[in-house]
C-alpha positions in Angstrom: 54.6 -57.0 11.5 52.2 -58.5 14.8 52.4 -58.7 18.1 52.1 -62.4 20.1 49.0 -60.8 21.4 47.8 -59.6 17.7 48.5 -62.3 16.3 46.7 -64.5 18.9 44.3 -62.8 18.2 43.6 -63.0 14.1 43.7 -67.0 14.4 40.4 -67.6 16.9 38.7 -64.8 15.4 37.3 -67.4 13.2 36.0 -69.4 16.2 34.8 -66.8 19.4 32.6 -65.6 16.4 31.8 -68.1 16.0 30.5 -69.0 19.4 29.5 -65.5 20.3 27.0 -66.4 17.2 25.9 -68.9 19.3 25.5 -67.4 22.4 23.6 -63.8 20.6 20.8 -66.6 20.2 20.5 -67.5 24.0 17.8 -66.5 26.3 19.8 -64.2 28.5 18.6 -64.3 32.4 19.8 -61.1 33.2 23.9 -61.6 33.4 23.7 -66.0 32.9 22.2 -68.4 30.7 20.5 -71.7 32.0 21.8 -75.1 30.4 21.9 -78.3 31.2 26.1 -78.5 30.6 27.6 -79.9 33.5 29.9 -77.6 35.4 29.8 -74.5 32.8 28.5 -71.6 33.4 28.5 -69.1 30.9 27.8 -64.9 31.2 27.0 -61.7 29.2 27.3 -58.3 30.3 26.4 -55.5 28.5 27.4 -52.9 30.9 30.6 -51.8 33.2 30.2 -53.8 36.6 31.9 -55.1 40.2 33.9 -54.5 42.0 31.8 -57.7 42.7 33.6 -60.4 45.2 33.0 -63.6 45.2 34.4 -67.1 46.4 35.5 -68.7 43.3 35.9 -73.1 43.0 39.0 -74.4 41.2 38.3 -73.5 37.5 39.1 -72.0 34.0 37.7 -68.9 33.1 38.1 -68.3 29.4 37.3 -65.0 28.2 35.8 -64.4 24.2 35.1 -61.0 24.1 36.0 -57.8 26.8 38.6 -58.6 29.2 38.9 -58.5 32.7 40.2 -57.5 36.6 40.5 -59.8 39.6 42.6 -59.0 42.6 43.2 -61.5 44.8 44.8 -60.6 48.3 47.5 -58.1 47.2 47.9 -59.1 43.4 45.9 -58.4 40.6 45.2 -60.0 37.1 44.3 -58.7 34.4 43.1 -61.2 31.9 41.2 -60.4 28.1 40.3 -63.0 24.4 43.8 -63.8 24.4 44.4 -65.3 27.7 42.1 -67.7 30.8 42.2 -68.0 34.6 42.1 -70.6 36.0 42.4 -71.4 39.8 42.8 -74.9 41.4 41.4 -73.9 44.8 38.5 -71.8 45.7 40.1 -68.0 47.1 37.6 -65.1 47.9 38.1 -62.4 44.8 37.7 -59.2 44.1 36.4 -58.6 40.7 35.8 -55.8 37.3 34.6 -55.8 34.3 35.9 -52.4 32.8 34.0 -51.9 29.6 30.8 -53.5 28.0 28.3 -52.4 25.7 25.4 -54.3 24.4 26.6 -53.6 20.8 30.0 -54.7 22.5 29.4 -56.8 25.2 31.5 -59.2 27.8 31.4 -62.3 27.4 33.1 -65.3 29.3 33.0 -68.9 30.3 33.6 -70.6 33.9 34.2 -74.1 33.4 34.6 -76.1 37.2 37.4 -78.7 37.2 36.3 -81.7 38.6 40.3 -82.3 40.5 39.3 -86.1 41.2 38.6 -86.4 37.4 41.4 -84.9 36.4 43.1 -87.1 38.6 41.8 -89.4 36.4 42.4 -89.4 33.2 46.1 -87.9 33.9 46.3 -91.1 35.5 45.0 -93.6 32.6 47.0 -91.8 29.8 49.7 -92.2 32.1 50.5 -88.3 32.1 52.8 -87.8 35.5 52.9 -85.1 37.8 56.2 -82.7 37.1 58.2 -80.7 39.5 57.6 -77.1 40.1 59.1 -74.6 42.3 57.5 -74.3 45.7 56.7 -70.9 44.8 53.1 -71.8 43.4 50.7 -69.6 42.9 46.6 -71.3 42.7 45.9 -68.8 40.3 47.8 -68.5 37.4 47.0 -66.4 34.0 48.0 -68.7 31.6 48.2 -68.0 26.9 45.3 -69.6 25.1 45.7 -71.4 22.4 43.7 -72.1 19.5 42.7 -75.3 20.4 41.7 -74.5 23.6 39.6 -72.0 22.1 37.9 -75.0 19.3 37.2 -76.9 23.0 35.2 -74.0 24.5 33.3 -73.5 20.6 31.7 -76.9 20.4 31.0 -77.0 23.9 29.3 -74.3 24.4 27.5 -75.3 21.0 25.3 -78.1 22.5 23.3 -75.3 24.0 21.9 -75.9 20.9 22.0 -80.2 21.3 21.0 -80.8 24.5 20.1 -84.4 22.7 24.0 -84.9 22.8 25.4 -83.1 25.9 25.4 -86.7 28.1 27.3 -88.4 25.8 29.1 -85.4 24.2 30.0 -83.1 26.8 32.5 -85.3 29.0 34.3 -86.5 25.9 34.5 -82.8 25.0 35.6 -81.4 29.0 38.1 -84.2 28.9 39.9 -82.6 25.3 39.7 -79.4 27.4 42.0 -81.1 30.8 44.5 -82.4 27.8 44.8 -78.9 26.3 44.9 -76.9 29.7 47.9 -80.5 30.4 49.9 -80.9 28.1 49.6 -77.2 27.1 52.3 -74.2 29.0 50.3 -74.8 32.8 50.6 -77.9 32.5 53.6 -78.9 35.4 51.1 -76.6 37.5 47.5 -78.3 37.1 49.6 -81.8 37.5 50.8 -80.9 40.7 48.1 -79.0 42.0 45.7 -82.9 41.5 47.8 -84.9 42.9 48.8 -85.1 47.1 52.4 -84.6 48.5 53.3 -81.5 47.1 53.9 -79.0 49.1 50.8 -76.9 47.4 48.5 -79.8 48.3 49.0 -79.8 52.1 48.0 -75.8 51.4 44.8 -76.9 50.0 44.0 -79.3 52.8 44.7 -76.4 55.1 42.5 -74.0 52.7 40.1 -76.4 53.1 40.0 -76.0 56.0 39.4 -72.7 56.7 36.4 -72.5 54.3 34.5 -75.2 55.9 35.7 -74.1 59.8 35.8 -69.8 59.1 33.6 -69.2 61.9 36.0 -70.9 64.1 38.8 -69.3 66.2 42.0 -70.0 64.1 44.9 -71.5 66.0 47.2 -71.5 63.2 49.7 -74.2 64.8 46.7 -76.6 64.9 46.3 -76.1 61.4 49.9 -76.3 60.5 49.4 -79.7 62.4 46.8 -81.0 60.2 48.5 -80.3 57.1 51.9 -81.5 58.6 53.8 -78.6 57.8 55.4 -76.5 60.5 54.1 -72.5 61.0 57.2 -70.6 59.5 56.3 -73.0 56.5 52.4 -73.3 55.9 53.1 -69.3 56.3 55.8 -69.4 53.5 53.5 -71.4 51.3 49.7 -70.3 52.3 50.4 -67.0 51.5 52.6 -68.1 48.4 49.5 -70.2 46.6 47.5 -66.5 47.9 48.9 -63.8 47.7 47.4 -63.9 52.3 48.4 -65.3 55.1 45.9 -67.7 57.0 44.5 -65.2 59.0 43.8 -62.9 56.2 42.6 -65.5 54.3 40.5 -66.3 57.3 38.9 -62.6 57.6 38.3 -62.6 53.4 36.2 -65.4 54.3 34.2 -64.2 56.5 33.2 -60.9 54.9 32.3 -61.9 52.0 29.6 -64.5 53.9 28.7 -62.5 55.9 27.5 -60.1 52.8 26.4 -62.9 51.3 24.0 -62.9 54.0 23.4 -59.3 54.5 22.7 -59.2 50.6 19.9 -62.4 51.6 17.9 -59.6 53.2 17.3 -62.2 56.2 19.9 -60.3 58.6 21.6 -57.5 59.3 25.1 -56.6 60.5 25.1 -56.9 64.0 23.8 -61.0 63.7 25.8 -61.5 61.0 29.2 -60.5 62.4 27.9 -62.7 64.9 26.7 -65.4 62.7 30.4 -65.4 61.0 32.5 -65.8 63.8 32.8 -62.0 64.7 33.1 -60.7 68.1 33.5 -57.4 67.5 30.1 -55.5 65.6 32.9 -52.5 65.5 35.7 -54.1 64.5 33.6 -55.6 61.8 32.6 -52.8 60.7 36.1 -51.4 60.5 37.0 -54.7 58.7 34.2 -54.8 56.6 34.1 -50.8 55.0 38.7 -51.2 54.4 37.4 -54.4 51.9 34.1 -53.0 50.2 34.8 -49.3 50.5 31.7 -48.8 52.5 29.3 -49.5 56.0 28.0 -52.8 56.0 24.5 -50.7 55.1 24.8 -48.1 52.6 26.9 -51.3 51.2 23.8 -53.1 50.9 21.3 -50.4 50.9 23.3 -49.4 47.6 23.3 -52.7 45.8 19.6 -53.3 46.2 18.7 -50.0 45.2 20.6 -50.9 41.7 19.8 -53.8 40.9 22.9 -55.1 39.9 23.3 -58.8 40.0 26.9 -58.6 38.7 27.6 -57.3 42.1 25.9 -59.9 44.1 28.1 -62.7 42.1 30.4 -64.2 40.1 31.1 -63.0 36.7 33.7 -65.8 34.9 
């Protein structure tokens, strides 16, 4: 008897094969392919990659072939062809693709979530938000259904019929929203889409930190802005992001400093000051703790390797 995972792989095998067939014919530019489908990113990796560091925006990621490990704060999630990865707020994450080859590449698609469009869709179809536990994560791994795979296949297939994109892409993306909202993670997604909940108030604090990560952080002021007490903010912030507000700010600063140095325009000391550090020594210490090497060595290793996957996100 097949396990649930094996059964799901068998149910989606034909659709995944069709998607891989479409993607195998595309002129890939490194790990990605440029196209005109709004909000959709496609990735193909033919060798192990990572760890790579990226600030994920609200999105749905689907692996067509392979598996991926993602670390958010102190939590690690693994997903493959049977599981999707959904993030409803922008979070700094670390990802790694452990197995990939030319004969069995890692292939993935990521669809950016338009939360305003999602709210309009919920309202127009009378899909009301439901109550959930306050201990929500801003990221989740859920089960992929054959219907969700089928919708992604039709969306990805539009790369071969670009004249259909202006009309068809929006309709298919709405179908994907529908599949998510009526699936096992629908209540979570509906909750994050609307204001007035603890999740949304924390999302407001997250958004402020993303815009103002270089500024000194007063947690009391952040709590006031989120209309929460300090202890309540800490509780819900960690529940959603797996990090405290100060840890979240540190992750943002280090990620952005790394991007500045990889661009070739700034040295470590200047990048540290640019993102809000007053002490280059503290910056180097925390950078090494996060990325495994001192800033100069880490950046040189990436630039010399030519590993484009390590400089951005992959699915």
